C-alpha positions as CSV (number, residue, x, y, z in Angstrom):
1,M,-15.4,-10.5,-15.0
2,L,-16.0,-7.3,-13.1
3,R,-13.4,-5.6,-11.0
4,K,-13.3,-2.6,-8.7
5,T,-10.6,-0.2,-7.9
6,L,-9.8,1.4,-4.6
7,L,-7.6,4.0,-3.1
8,A,-3.8,4.9,-2.7
9,L,-0.3,4.2,0.7
10,A,-0.4,6.3,2.5
11,L,1.5,7.2,3.1
12,L,3.9,7.0,3.2
13,A,4.3,3.2,0.2
14,G,-1.2,-0.7,-6.0
15,C,-0.5,-0.5,-9.0
16,S,-2.1,2.1,-10.9
17,S,-0.7,4.1,-13.8
18,E,-0.8,7.1,-11.4
19,S,0.3,6.0,-8.6
20,T,10.5,-14.3,1.0
21,D,9.1,-15.6,3.5
22,V,5.4,-15.4,3.7
23,P,3.8,-15.3,7.1
24,S,1.8,-18.3,8.2
25,S,-1.2,-16.5,9.6
26,A,-4.4,-15.6,7.7
27,A,-3.4,-11.9,8.1
28,E,-0.6,-12.3,5.5
29,A,-1.8,-10.5,2.5
30,G,0.1,-7.8,0.8
31,A,0.0,-0.3,-0.1
32,D,-0.2,3.8,-0.5
33,T,-3.4,1.7,-0.6
34,G,-6.6,1.2,-2.4
35,A,-7.5,-2.3,-3.5
36,L,-9.3,-4.9,-5.4
37,V,-12.8,-5.8,-4.4
38,D,-15.0,-8.8,-5.1
39,D,-15.6,-8.7,-8.9
40,T,-19.1,-10.2,-8.7
41,A,-20.9,-6.8,-8.5
42,A,-22.8,-6.2,-11.7
43,S,-22.3,-2.5,-11.6
44,D,-18.5,-2.7,-11.4
45,T,-16.9,-1.8,-14.7
46,A,-13.5,-0.4,-13.6
47,T,-10.4,-1.3,-15.7
48,P,-8.8,-4.3,-14.0
49,D,-5.1,-3.3,-14.4
50,T,-5.5,-0.1,-12.5
51,A,-6.7,-1.6,-9.2
52,S,-4.6,-1.7,-6.1
53,P,-4.4,-0.4,-2.5
54,D,-3.6,3.1,-3.9
55,S,-5.8,3.2,-6.9
56,A,-9.1,4.4,-5.5
57,P,-9.9,7.9,-4.0
58,A,-10.9,8.1,-0.4
59,D,-13.5,10.3,1.2
60,S,-12.3,13.9,1.1
61,A,-13.1,14.1,4.8
62,T,-10.3,11.7,5.6
63,T,-7.5,14.1,4.6
64,P,-4.4,12.9,6.6
65,D,-3.6,14.8,9.8
66,A,-0.1,14.4,11.0
67,A,-1.1,15.0,14.5
68,D,-3.2,11.8,14.5
69,S,-0.4,9.6,13.2
70,S,1.4,6.9,15.0
71,V,5.0,6.7,13.9
72,V,8.5,6.7,15.4
73,D,10.2,10.0,16.0
74,S,11.0,11.4,12.6
75,G,14.1,13.2,14.1
76,T,16.0,10.0,14.9
77,A,19.3,9.0,13.2
78,A,17.6,6.1,11.5
79,D,15.0,8.4,9.8
80,A,17.7,10.8,8.8
81,A,19.6,8.0,7.1
82,L,16.5,7.0,5.2
83,D,16.2,10.6,3.9
84,E,19.7,10.6,2.4
85,G,19.6,11.1,-1.4
86,I,15.8,11.8,-1.5
87,T,14.7,14.8,-3.5
88,W,11.1,15.9,-2.8
89,D,10.7,17.4,-6.2
90,T,7.1,17.1,-7.4
91,A,8.1,18.0,-10.9
92,A,10.7,15.2,-11.2
93,A,10.5,11.4,-11.1
94,C,9.5,11.3,-7.4
95,H,12.2,8.8,-6.4
96,G,14.6,6.3,-8.0
97,F,14.4,3.1,-6.1
98,G,12.8,-0.1,-7.5
99,F,11.2,-3.3,-6.2
100,G,12.7,-5.3,-3.3
101,A,10.8,-8.5,-3.7
102,P,9.3,-10.6,-6.6
103,P,5.6,-10.4,-7.4
104,A,3.2,-12.0,-4.9
105,T,0.4,-14.2,-6.4
106,I,-3.1,-13.3,-5.3
107,T,-4.5,-16.3,-3.4
108,K,-8.1,-17.2,-2.6
109,V,-9.0,-17.5,1.1
110,A,-12.3,-18.1,3.0
111,S,-12.0,-15.0,5.2
112,L,-9.8,-12.1,6.1
113,P,-8.8,-10.9,9.6
114,T,-10.2,-7.7,11.3
115,M,-7.6,-4.9,11.1
116,T,-6.3,-3.6,14.5
117,G,-4.1,-0.6,13.6
118,G,-0.8,-0.1,15.4
119,T,2.4,2.0,15.2
120,V,3.9,2.2,11.7
121,V,7.7,2.2,12.0
122,A,9.8,4.1,9.5
123,G,11.6,1.9,7.0
124,V,11.3,-0.1,3.8
125,Y,8.4,-2.6,3.3
126,D,8.1,-5.1,0.5
127,A,4.8,-6.8,-0.5
128,V,5.1,-10.5,0.2
129,S,1.5,-11.8,0.1
130,V,-2.0,-10.9,-1.2
131,Q,-5.2,-12.7,-0.2
132,T,-8.7,-12.2,-1.4
133,T,-12.2,-13.7,-0.6
134,G,-13.3,-12.6,-4.1
135,T,-12.5,-14.1,-7.5
136,T,-9.9,-11.7,-8.9
137,M,-6.6,-13.3,-9.6
138,G,-3.2,-12.0,-10.7
139,T,0.0,-10.7,-9.1
140,Y,1.0,-7.7,-7.0
141,R,4.5,-6.2,-6.6
142,A,5.2,-3.3,-4.4
143,T,7.8,-1.5,-2.2
144,W,6.9,1.2,0.2
145,R,9.4,3.4,2.1
146,F,8.2,5.3,5.1
147,V,10.6,8.2,5.8
148,A,10.7,11.3,7.9
149,D,8.2,14.2,7.8
150,M,5.3,11.8,7.3
151,K,6.4,11.0,3.7
152,L,5.9,7.7,1.9
153,E,7.7,6.7,-1.2
154,A,6.0,3.9,-3.2
155,I,6.3,1.9,-6.4
156,E,3.6,-0.7,-7.2
157,Q,2.5,-3.0,-10.0
158,L,-0.8,-4.9,-10.0
159,T,-1.0,-7.4,-12.9
160,L,-4.5,-8.8,-13.7
161,S,-3.8,-9.6,-17.4
162,A,-1.0,-10.9,-19.6
163,A,0.7,-7.5,-19.9
164,P,2.0,-5.9,-16.6
165,P,1.3,-2.2,-16.4
166,T,4.3,0.2,-16.2
167,P,5.0,1.0,-12.5
168,V,5.1,4.7,-11.6
169,P,7.1,6.0,-8.6
170,R,5.0,8.1,-6.2
171,I,5.5,10.1,-3.0
172,L,2.6,10.5,-0.5
173,T,2.0,12.0,2.9
174,W,0.4,9.7,5.3
175,S,-1.3,9.5,8.7
176,T,-3.2,7.0,10.8
177,S,-6.4,7.4,12.8
178,G,-7.5,4.4,14.8
179,T,-7.3,1.5,12.4
180,T,-7.3,3.7,9.3
181,L,-4.2,4.5,7.2
182,N,-4.7,7.6,5.1
183,R,-2.5,8.7,2.2
184,T,-2.4,11.7,-0.2
185,Q,-0.1,11.8,-3.3
186,I,2.2,14.8,-3.6
187,C,4.3,13.4,-6.5
188,G,3.1,11.2,-9.3
189,G,-0.5,12.2,-8.8
190,T,-2.9,14.0,-6.4
191,A,-5.3,11.2,-5.4
192,T,-6.1,10.4,-1.7
193,F,-6.4,6.9,-0.3
194,S,-7.8,5.4,2.9
195,N,-7.5,1.7,4.1
196,Q,-7.8,-0.4,7.2
197,Y,-4.5,-1.7,8.4
198,T,-2.6,-3.7,11.0
199,V,1.0,-3.7,12.2
200,R,2.1,-7.0,13.7
201,T,5.2,-9.0,14.6
202,E,5.6,-12.6,13.7
203,S,8.8,-14.8,14.2
204,G,10.8,-11.6,14.8
205,A,9.7,-9.9,11.6
206,T,7.4,-6.8,11.3
207,Y,4.5,-7.0,8.9
208,L,2.1,-4.3,7.7
209,D,-1.3,-5.6,6.5
210,V,-3.4,-3.2,4.4
211,R,-7.0,-4.2,3.7
212,Q,-9.3,-3.0,0.9
213,D,-12.7,-4.6,1.1
214,T,-12.1,-8.2,0.0
215,V,-8.4,-7.9,-0.6
216,L,-5.5,-8.0,2.0
217,F,-2.0,-6.8,1.0
218,T,0.8,-7.9,3.4
219,F,4.1,-6.0,3.5
220,R,7.2,-7.2,5.3
221,K,9.7,-4.7,6.8
222,R,13.3,-5.2,5.8
């Protein structure tokens, strides 16, 4: 079976070595974000366990520009509280928090929704669903934390075989432009990522959908 890798969160928070209530709508599908693509392409020979929203480099022309980003005021008290205890040390372990939700099983669907963008609100988001129109199956586990100064802390684990890969904490800068979420790693790697996204509200909860080709990752804000 052939599989493809994509980008990496943004930012600010896939499961690469660098790097619950599920909504009822078709848009519920689970990053810093690259993703899995339909594994039917004969030319695709990428290693399956390194694919995720944040695992594939984006076009260098899409370097995040903070001026184009849509986010709450990073100077608010809420953002300041999120920054407590965070050390932006690119030589250290990036950050120390772990996963906030169990792995989400990748499910097969007939189609995926069109991404519409939206304002990404600072806070912690856990992956709760992953949908694909392709044939790749497995599980995805991730937690992204959007904090002040356009930073994104992420930890992800994409399992496509019997042995789950070791998750690696990462920090990224992020920005949005239209319906595109751009991310560049500053700790845990130097890759850049670009994905289509949607921010939506359902039954009082906020969801972040991140799409990479035939895969849709859905995160729920705590």
